N, C-alpha and C positions, 0 to 999 in steps of 0.2 A: 181322368187319366190314371193309369195303374203305376204304382211305384215299383221300380225295377228291383229284383233281388239284390243287385249290386249296391244300390243305394241303401237298402236296409242293412246289408252286411257292413257297409262302411260306417253306419251309425252304431253298430254293435260295440265298436271300440270306444265310443264316447258315452256309452249308456250310463256310466256313473255321473257324468256331467249333467245328463238329462234327468237324473234322479230316479231312473227305473231300469230294471233288467227285463221288464215285461215286453216281449217282442211285439205284441199287438199294440202297445202304447208307442213303441218306436215306429211302427208302420203308420200309426195315426199321425205322429209328428211329421213324418215324411210327406204324408198326403196333405197335411195342412200347409207345409212349406211349398209343395208343388202347386196347390190350388192358388195360394197367394202369388206365386211367381207367374202362373198363367194369367191371372187377372192383371198383374202389373204389365206383362208383355202386351196384352190387349190394350190397356190404357195408354201405353207408350207407342201404339201404332204398329206393333208387330216386331218380329224378330229382326227383320232387316234394319229397322230404325235403331234398335239397340246395338246391333253389330256396327253400324256406322258411327254411333255415338262412342262406342268403345274405342274404335280406331282413332277417332278424332281426339278423344280424351288421352289416349296413349301418346299421340303425336304432340300433345301439349304437356306431357309428363305429369298429368294429374292421376297418378297411379292408384291412389286410394279409391277414387271414384271408379276408375276402370275395373278394379277388383270387385267392387260392390255390384257393378253392372253385370259382370261375369257371373256372379253368384245367382242373379236372377235367372239367367239362361241355364245354369247348372241345376238349380232347384227345379226348373221346369223340364229338365232333361231334353233340351233342344240345343242344337249346334254345340254339342258337348266338347268335341275335339277342338274346335275353334275357341270356345270359351276357356277351355283349360290352357291352351297355348297363350292366350292374352293374359289370363290370370297369373300364369307362371311368370311371364315377363314382368307384370306389375309387381308381384311379390318379390322377385329378385331385385328389382329396382329399389323397392322400399327397404329390403334387407340391407342392401349396400349403402343406402342413404342414412339409415338410422345410426345414432351413436350409442344406443342401448344394446348391450350384448344379448340380453334376453330377447329383445325385439328382433334383432338380427337373426338369432337362432330360430325363432318362431317363423318369421317370414321365409327364410331359406329352407327350413324343414318342410313347410307346407308346399312351397314351390317344387321341391324335390319329389314330394309325394304325388304331384300332378303328372 
């Protein structure tokens, strides 16, 4: 699969964390994440299974796991809008549940960015 320009552009902002400003390296990292996500989706029996698991996990308020499952879909660039909505819900829940001001700010800021 091809990495979308939006995905590469999103990573430009975190290039210092990645330790490179080399755009080709950023694309390579995106492609590696996408390939891993695609393999994970196949191993888990497809996108539908992951979406059902996310919905079930959210209903059980296991929001950390729900957010991680959403990342698999987002990295593969499938069901992006649904995954963003679930991840936003999970992060807002985690943000309101944490007693750490830094943690709360992080969760709610990322949720707002979705």
